[in-house]
N, CA, C and O atoms as a GROMACS GRO file, in nm:
protein
  368
    1MET      N    1  12.479  -5.406   4.277
    1MET     CA    2  12.343  -5.383   4.235
    1MET      C    3  12.280  -5.517   4.197
    1MET      O    4  12.340  -5.600   4.130
    2ARG      N    5  12.158  -5.533   4.243
    2ARG     CA    6  12.088  -5.659   4.219
    2ARG      C    7  12.009  -5.653   4.090
    2ARG      O    8  11.948  -5.551   4.058
    3THR      N    9  12.009  -5.759   4.017
    3THR     CA   10  11.933  -5.764   3.892
    3THR      C   11  11.792  -5.814   3.920
    3THR      O   12  11.769  -5.888   4.016
    4ARG      N   13  11.702  -5.775   3.836
    4ARG     CA   14  11.562  -5.817   3.852
    4ARG      C   15  11.546  -5.960   3.803
    4ARG      O   16  11.612  -6.004   3.709
    5GLU      N   17  11.457  -6.029   3.868
    5GLU     CA   18  11.426  -6.165   3.825
    5GLU      C   19  11.334  -6.157   3.704
    5GLU      O   20  11.251  -6.067   3.695
    6PRO      N   21  11.347  -6.249   3.613
    6PRO     CA   22  11.256  -6.247   3.498
    6PRO      C   23  11.113  -6.281   3.543
    6PRO      O   24  11.093  -6.368   3.627
    7VAL      N   25  11.017  -6.211   3.486
    7VAL     CA   26  10.876  -6.233   3.518
    7VAL      C   27  10.826  -6.349   3.436
    7VAL      O   28  10.846  -6.355   3.314
    8GLU      N   29  10.760  -6.441   3.502
    8GLU     CA   30  10.706  -6.555   3.430
    8GLU      C   31  10.588  -6.510   3.345
    8GLU      O   32  10.516  -6.416   3.380
    9GLY      N   33  10.569  -6.576   3.233
    9GLY     CA   34  10.467  -6.536   3.137
    9GLY      C   35  10.325  -6.541   3.191
    9GLY      O   36  10.245  -6.454   3.158
   10TRP      N   37  10.292  -6.640   3.271
   10TRP     CA   38  10.153  -6.653   3.318
   10TRP      C   39  10.116  -6.542   3.415
   10TRP      O   40   9.999  -6.509   3.427
   11ARG      N   41  10.212  -6.485   3.484
   11ARG     CA   42  10.182  -6.377   3.579
   11ARG      C   43  10.141  -6.249   3.508
   11ARG      O   44  10.072  -6.165   3.565
   12LEU      N   45  10.183  -6.233   3.386
   12LEU     CA   46  10.144  -6.115   3.310
   12LEU      C   47   9.998  -6.121   3.268
   12LEU      O   48   9.940  -6.017   3.235
   13MET      N   49   9.939  -6.238   3.267
   13MET     CA   50   9.800  -6.254   3.222
   13MET      C   51   9.699  -6.228   3.333
   13MET      O   52   9.580  -6.210   3.304
   14ILE      N   53   9.741  -6.225   3.458
   14ILE     CA   54   9.650  -6.204   3.569
   14ILE      C   55   9.640  -6.054   3.597
   14ILE      O   56   9.741  -5.992   3.629
   15PRO      N   57   9.520  -5.995   3.584
   15PRO     CA   58   9.508  -5.851   3.608
   15PRO      C   59   9.516  -5.820   3.757
   15PRO      O   60   9.488  -5.906   3.841
   16ALA      N   61   9.553  -5.700   3.787
   16ALA     CA   62   9.555  -5.656   3.926
   16ALA      C   63   9.411  -5.645   3.977
   16ALA      O   64   9.318  -5.629   3.898
   17SER      N   65   9.395  -5.654   4.106
   17SER     CA   66   9.259  -5.654   4.163
   17SER      C   67   9.186  -5.524   4.135
   17SER      O   68   9.064  -5.526   4.114
   18TYR      N   69   9.256  -5.412   4.133
   18TYR     CA   70   9.188  -5.285   4.105
   18TYR      C   71   9.141  -5.278   3.960
   18TYR      O   72   9.042  -5.212   3.930
   19ASP      N   73   9.211  -5.347   3.869
   19ASP     CA   74   9.163  -5.352   3.731
   19ASP      C   75   9.032  -5.428   3.722
   19ASP      O   76   8.940  -5.388   3.649
   20VAL      N   77   9.022  -5.537   3.794
   20VAL     CA   78   8.899  -5.615   3.796
   20VAL      C   79   8.785  -5.534   3.858
   20VAL      O   80   8.673  -5.536   3.808
   21LEU      N   81   8.815  -5.462   3.966
   21LEU     CA   82   8.713  -5.380   4.032
   21LEU      C   83   8.663  -5.269   3.940
   21LEU      O   84   8.542  -5.247   3.931
   22TRP      N   85   8.752  -5.198   3.873
   22TRP     CA   86   8.710  -5.092   3.783
   22TRP      C   87   8.632  -5.146   3.665
   22TRP      O   88   8.536  -5.083   3.620
   23THR      N   89   8.672  -5.260   3.614
   23THR     CA   90   8.599  -5.319   3.502
   23THR      C   91   8.459  -5.360   3.545
   23THR      O   92   8.362  -5.336   3.472
   24ALA      N   93   8.446  -5.422   3.662
   24ALA     CA   94   8.315  -5.462   3.712
   24ALA      C   95   8.227  -5.340   3.736
   24ALA      O   96   8.108  -5.342   3.707
   25THR      N   97   8.285  -5.233   3.789
   25THR     CA   98   8.209  -5.110   3.812
   25THR      C   99   8.159  -5.051   3.680
   25THR      O  100   8.044  -5.009   3.671
   26ALA      N  101   8.244  -5.049   3.580
   26ALA     CA  102   8.205  -4.995   3.450
   26ALA      C  103   8.095  -5.080   3.387
   26ALA      O  104   8.001  -5.026   3.329
   27VAL      N  105   8.106  -5.211   3.397
   27VAL     CA  106   8.004  -5.300   3.340
   27VAL      C  107   7.870  -5.280   3.412
   27VAL      O  108   7.765  -5.276   3.347
   28LEU      N  109   7.872  -5.268   3.544
   28LEU     CA  110   7.748  -5.245   3.619
   28LEU      C  111   7.686  -5.110   3.585
   28LEU      O  112   7.564  -5.099   3.575
   29LEU      N  113   7.768  -5.008   3.567
   29LEU     CA  114   7.717  -4.877   3.531
   29LEU      C  115   7.651  -4.880   3.393
   29LEU      O  116   7.544  -4.822   3.373
   30VAL      N  117   7.714  -4.946   3.299
   30VAL     CA  118   7.656  -4.957   3.164
   30VAL      C  119   7.526  -5.038   3.168
   30VAL      O  120   7.428  -5.003   3.102
   31ALA      N  121   7.525  -5.147   3.246
   31ALA     CA  122   7.404  -5.229   3.256
   31ALA      C  123   7.289  -5.151   3.321
   31ALA      O  124   7.174  -5.161   3.277
   32LEU      N  125   7.319  -5.073   3.423
   32LEU     CA  126   7.217  -4.991   3.488
   32LEU      C  127   7.162  -4.886   3.392
   32LEU      O  128   7.041  -4.864   3.388
   33THR      N  129   7.249  -4.824   3.316
   33THR     CA  130   7.205  -4.723   3.220
   33THR      C  131   7.122  -4.785   3.108
   33THR      O  132   7.020  -4.728   3.068
   34VAL      N  133   7.163  -4.898   3.058
   34VAL     CA  134   7.087  -4.966   2.952
   34VAL      C  135   6.950  -5.009   3.004
   34VAL      O  136   6.850  -4.995   2.934
   35ALA      N  137   6.945  -5.061   3.125
   35ALA     CA  138   6.816  -5.101   3.183
   35ALA      C  139   6.724  -4.981   3.197
   35ALA      O  140   6.605  -4.990   3.166
   36ALA      N  141   6.777  -4.869   3.243
   36ALA     CA  142   6.695  -4.749   3.257
   36ALA      C  143   6.648  -4.699   3.121
   36ALA      O  144   6.534  -4.654   3.108
   37LEU      N  145   6.733  -4.706   3.020
   37LEU     CA  146   6.693  -4.663   2.886
   37LEU      C  147   6.585  -4.754   2.828
   37LEU      O  148   6.495  -4.707   2.758
   38LEU      N  149   6.593  -4.883   2.855
   38LEU     CA  150   6.490  -4.975   2.806
   38LEU      C  151   6.356  -4.947   2.873
   38LEU      O  152   6.252  -4.948   2.806
   39VAL      N  153   6.357  -4.923   3.002
   39VAL     CA  154   6.232  -4.889   3.073
   39VAL      C  155   6.179  -4.757   3.022
   39VAL      O  156   6.058  -4.742   3.000
   40TRP      N  157   6.268  -4.659   3.002
   40TRP     CA  158   6.228  -4.529   2.952
   40TRP      C  159   6.163  -4.540   2.814
   40TRP      O  160   6.064  -4.472   2.787
   41ALA      N  161   6.217  -4.624   2.729
   41ALA     CA  162   6.164  -4.637   2.593
   41ALA      C  163   6.025  -4.701   2.591
   41ALA      O  164   5.947  -4.675   2.500
   42ARG      N  165   5.994  -4.783   2.690
   42ARG     CA  166   5.864  -4.851   2.692
   42ARG      C  167   5.754  -4.770   2.758
   42ARG      O  168   5.636  -4.798   2.738
   43ARG      N  169   5.791  -4.671   2.838
   43ARG     CA  170   5.690  -4.593   2.908
   43ARG      C  171   5.632  -4.486   2.818
   43ARG      O  172   5.700  -4.433   2.731
   44ARG      N  173   5.505  -4.455   2.841
   44ARG     CA  174   5.437  -4.350   2.766
   44ARG      C  175   5.431  -4.226   2.854
   44ARG      O  176   5.366  -4.225   2.958
   45GLU      N  177   5.501  -4.122   2.810
   45GLU     CA  178   5.505  -3.997   2.884
   45GLU      C  179   5.490  -3.882   2.786
   45GLU      O  180   5.501  -3.900   2.665
   46SER      N  181   5.465  -3.764   2.840
   46SER     CA  182   5.462  -3.647   2.754
   46SER      C  183   5.604  -3.621   2.704
   46SER      O  184   5.701  -3.670   2.762
   47ALA      N  185   5.614  -3.544   2.597
   47ALA     CA  186   5.745  -3.519   2.537
   47ALA      C  187   5.839  -3.448   2.633
   47ALA      O  188   5.957  -3.481   2.640
   48SER      N  189   5.788  -3.351   2.706
   48SER     CA  190   5.875  -3.276   2.798
   48SER      C  191   5.924  -3.365   2.912
   48SER      O  192   6.041  -3.360   2.948
   49ASN      N  193   5.834  -3.446   2.968
   49ASN     CA  194   5.876  -3.538   3.074
   49ASN      C  195   5.976  -3.640   3.021
   49ASN      O  196   6.074  -3.672   3.089
   50ALA      N  197   5.953  -3.690   2.902
   50ALA     CA  198   6.044  -3.790   2.844
   50ALA      C  199   6.183  -3.732   2.824
   50ALA      O  200   6.283  -3.799   2.852
   51LEU      N  201   6.192  -3.608   2.777
   51LEU     CA  202   6.323  -3.547   2.756
   51LEU      C  203   6.394  -3.519   2.888
   51LEU      O  204   6.516  -3.536   2.897
   52VAL      N  205   6.321  -3.476   2.988
   52VAL     CA  206   6.382  -3.452   3.119
   52VAL      C  207   6.434  -3.583   3.178
   52VAL      O  208   6.544  -3.587   3.232
   53HIS      N  209   6.355  -3.687   3.167
   53HIS     CA  210   6.398  -3.817   3.218
   53HIS      C  211   6.518  -3.872   3.140
   53HIS      O  212   6.609  -3.931   3.199
   54LEU      N  213   6.518  -3.853   3.011
   54LEU     CA  214   6.632  -3.897   2.930
   54LEU      C  215   6.759  -3.823   2.970
   54LEU      O  216   6.866  -3.883   2.981
   55ALA      N  217   6.748  -3.692   2.990
   55ALA     CA  218   6.864  -3.614   3.034
   55ALA      C  219   6.912  -3.660   3.170
   55ALA      O  220   7.032  -3.669   3.194
   56LEU      N  221   6.820  -3.690   3.260
   56LEU     CA  222   6.855  -3.740   3.392
   56LEU      C  223   6.932  -3.872   3.382
   56LEU      O  224   7.033  -3.891   3.449
   57ILE      N  225   6.884  -3.960   3.299
   57ILE     CA  226   6.947  -4.092   3.285
   57ILE      C  227   7.088  -4.079   3.226
   57ILE      O  228   7.181  -4.145   3.272
   58LEU      N  229   7.102  -3.996   3.124
   58LEU     CA  230   7.229  -3.989   3.052
   58LEU      C  231   7.332  -3.895   3.115
   58LEU      O  232   7.452  -3.919   3.102
   59LEU      N  233   7.288  -3.790   3.184
   59LEU     CA  234   7.382  -3.690   3.233
   59LEU      C  235   7.424  -3.708   3.378
   59LEU      O  236   7.526  -3.653   3.419
   60VAL      N  237   7.348  -3.782   3.455
   60VAL     CA  238   7.384  -3.806   3.595
   60VAL      C  239   7.419  -3.954   3.606
   60VAL      O  240   7.330  -4.039   3.612
   61PRO      N  241   7.548  -3.987   3.609
   61PRO     CA  242   7.594  -4.125   3.587
   61PRO      C  243   7.528  -4.234   3.670
   61PRO      O  244   7.467  -4.322   3.610
   62VAL      N  245   7.536  -4.235   3.798
   62VAL     CA  246   7.482  -4.348   3.875
   62VAL      C  247   7.344  -4.315   3.930
   62VAL      O  248   7.252  -4.397   3.923
   63LEU      N  249   7.331  -4.197   3.985
   63LEU     CA  250   7.204  -4.161   4.050
   63LEU      C  251   7.090  -4.143   3.950
   63LEU      O  252   6.975  -4.168   3.984
   64GLY      N  253   7.120  -4.100   3.829
   64GLY     CA  254   7.015  -4.080   3.729
   64GLY      C  255   6.942  -4.208   3.694
   64GLY      O  256   6.820  -4.215   3.712
   65PRO      N  257   7.012  -4.309   3.643
   65PRO     CA  258   6.944  -4.435   3.610
   65PRO      C  259   6.883  -4.503   3.732
   65PRO      O  260   6.774  -4.560   3.724
   66ALA      N  261   6.952  -4.498   3.846
   66ALA     CA  262   6.900  -4.564   3.966
   66ALA      C  263   6.772  -4.497   4.014
   66ALA      O  264   6.676  -4.566   4.050
   67SER      N  265   6.769  -4.365   4.014
   67SER     CA  266   6.648  -4.296   4.059
   67SER      C  267   6.534  -4.313   3.960
   67SER      O  268   6.418  -4.324   4.000
   68TYR      N  269   6.564  -4.316   3.831
   68TYR     CA  270   6.459  -4.338   3.732
   68TYR      C  271   6.397  -4.476   3.747
   68TYR      O  272   6.275  -4.491   3.742
   69LEU      N  273   6.482  -4.578   3.765
   69LEU     CA  274   6.430  -4.714   3.783
   69LEU      C  275   6.350  -4.725   3.912
   69LEU      O  276   6.247  -4.793   3.916
   70ALA      N  277   6.397  -4.661   4.018
   70ALA     CA  278   6.322  -4.664   4.144
   70ALA      C  279   6.186  -4.597   4.128
   70ALA      O  280   6.085  -4.646   4.179
   71GLY      N  281   6.183  -4.484   4.058
   71GLY     CA  282   6.057  -4.416   4.033
   71GLY      C  283   5.962  -4.499   3.948
   71GLY      O  284   5.842  -4.499   3.970
   72ALA      N  285   6.016  -4.570   3.851
   72ALA     CA  286   5.933  -4.656   3.766
   72ALA      C  287   5.873  -4.770   3.846
   72ALA      O  288   5.757  -4.807   3.825
   73VAL      N  289   5.950  -4.826   3.939
   73VAL     CA  290   5.898  -4.934   4.025
   73VAL      C  291   5.788  -4.880   4.115
   73VAL      O  292   5.684  -4.945   4.132
   74LEU      N  293   5.808  -4.762   4.173
   74LEU     CA  294   5.705  -4.704   4.259
   74LEU      C  295   5.578  -4.671   4.181
   74LEU      O  296   5.468  -4.691   4.231
   75ASP      N  297   5.593  -4.620   4.058
   75ASP     CA  298   5.476  -4.592   3.974
   75ASP      C  299   5.400  -4.720   3.941
   75ASP      O  300   5.277  -4.721   3.942
   76ARG      N  301   5.473  -4.826   3.913
   76ARG     CA  302   5.409  -4.954   3.880
   76ARG      C  303   5.332  -5.008   4.000
   76ARG      O  304   5.221  -5.060   3.986
   77ARG      N  305   5.393  -4.997   4.119
   77ARG     CA  306   5.324  -5.045   4.240
   77ARG      C  307   5.198  -4.963   4.268
   77ARG      O  308   5.095  -5.018   4.306
   78ALA      N  309   5.207  -4.832   4.250
   78ALA     CA  310   5.090  -4.747   4.272
   78ALA      C  311   4.979  -4.780   4.173
   78ALA      O  312   4.862  -4.783   4.210
   79ALA      N  313   5.015  -4.806   4.048
   79ALA     CA  314   4.915  -4.842   3.947
   79ALA      C  315   4.852  -4.977   3.980
   79ALA      O  316   4.732  -4.997   3.959
   80ALA      N  317   4.931  -5.071   4.033
   80ALA     CA  318   4.876  -5.202   4.069
   80ALA      C  319   4.780  -5.189   4.187
   80ALA      O  320   4.677  -5.256   4.190
   81ARG      N  321   4.814  -5.103   4.284
   81ARG     CA  322   4.723  -5.082   4.397
   81ARG      C  323   4.592  -5.019   4.352
   81ARG      O  324   4.485  -5.058   4.398
   82THR      N  325   4.602  -4.921   4.263
   82THR     CA  326   4.482  -4.855   4.212
   82THR      C  327   4.396  -4.954   4.134
   82THR      O  328   4.274  -4.953   4.147
   83ALA      N  329   4.458  -5.038   4.054
   83ALA     CA  330   4.382  -5.137   3.976
   83ALA      C  331   4.318  -5.240   4.067
   83ALA      O  332   4.209  -5.290   4.036
   84ALA      N  333   4.382  -5.273   4.178
   84ALA     CA  334   4.324  -5.372   4.270
   84ALA      C  335   4.204  -5.314   4.344
   84ALA      O  336   4.111  -5.388   4.378
   85ARG      N  337   4.204  -5.182   4.369
   85ARG     CA  338   4.093  -5.119   4.440
   85ARG      C  339   3.975  -5.088   4.351
   85ARG      O  340   3.863  -5.074   4.400
   86THR      N  341   3.998  -5.076   4.222
   86THR     CA  342   3.891  -5.040   4.129
   86THR      C  343   3.802  -5.159   4.104
   86THR      O  344   3.851  -5.263   4.059
   87PRO      N  345   3.671  -5.148   4.132
   87PRO     CA  346   3.581  -5.261   4.106
   87PRO      C  347   3.564  -5.284   3.956
   87PRO      O  348   3.550  -5.190   3.878
   88ARG      N  349   3.563  -5.410   3.920
   88ARG     CA  350   3.544  -5.446   3.779
   88ARG      C  351   3.395  -5.461   3.752
   88ARG      O  352   3.320  -5.509   3.837
   89PRO      N  353   3.350  -5.419   3.633
   89PRO     CA  354   3.208  -5.436   3.601
   89PRO      C  355   3.172  -5.584   3.587
   89PRO      O  356   3.248  -5.664   3.533
   90GLY      N  357   3.053  -5.618   3.637
   90GLY     CA  358   3.007  -5.756   3.626
   90GLY      C  359   3.044  -5.840   3.746
   90GLY      O  360   3.000  -5.955   3.758
   91ARG      N  361   3.123  -5.785   3.835
   91ARG     CA  362   3.159  -5.859   3.958
   91ARG      C  363   3.100  -5.784   4.075
   91ARG      O  364   3.104  -5.661   4.080
   92GLY      N  365   3.046  -5.855   4.166
   92GLY     CA  366   2.990  -5.780   4.276
   92GLY      C  367   2.962  -5.863   4.388
   92GLY      O  368   2.914  -5.815   4.490
   0.00000   0.00000   0.00000
């Protein structure tokens, strides 16, 4: 029977690639959720809409925050287009 070779100390400090991948995925998920919550907190919505959006962000892990942020970007673009088309008083 063959004996195992002793493991060098520095090799124990290097994580496996799947550990790095899972950690990066978790960090990105938390960052996406925090970004969505920050945008949600700054927007002015009715109470019912705000609660539905909050539930979407918190209860649907990846798609909730991503879809909320995408919707916020589309709303901002639509508001910018509307503001660009609206004539300002005093200019003509």
